[in-house]
C-alpha positions, 0 to 999 in steps of 0.5 A: 491514500486518505488524501484522494478520493478513491475511484471506487467511491468517488462521492465519499469524501477523503478524510482530509476533507471530512476534516481529519487532517494528518490522518493516513490509514490507507491499506495497502499490499506488498510482495515481500522476499526473505532477507539476503534475496539476490537483489538481482531476483527481486527486481526481476520480480518487481519488473513483472509485477509492474507489467501485471499491473499494467495489464488492461484486464489486470486494472479493471478487475482490481477496479471492481474489487475496489483496489487502485493499483499502485506500482513502485519499487522495492525501495519505495515498498521498504520505505513505507513499511519502515514508516508504518512501523514507525508510525504504528509500533508506539500505538500498539505498544500503548494499547497492548494490541496483539495479532489474533 
């Protein structure tokens, strides 16, 4: 998040600290499954990923790569994806951006 300094670069101010309030351009990664996937399977996969992300060696490796792992629920990821889509779709449409 742009409101919290990254552990990899704690001396670098956040965008908010730099005077750019309202800016949230944090990148993220998630694991998704096709629509209609059995909810029980989604829950099992999520639980396994959360367990792996809690392992010290995994956290250390991710931190060394500058990645801050955040565990979450499938519902939280879906909400994040909806929010980002609503936020960035107008920008993409206005600018005519396209994926390469």
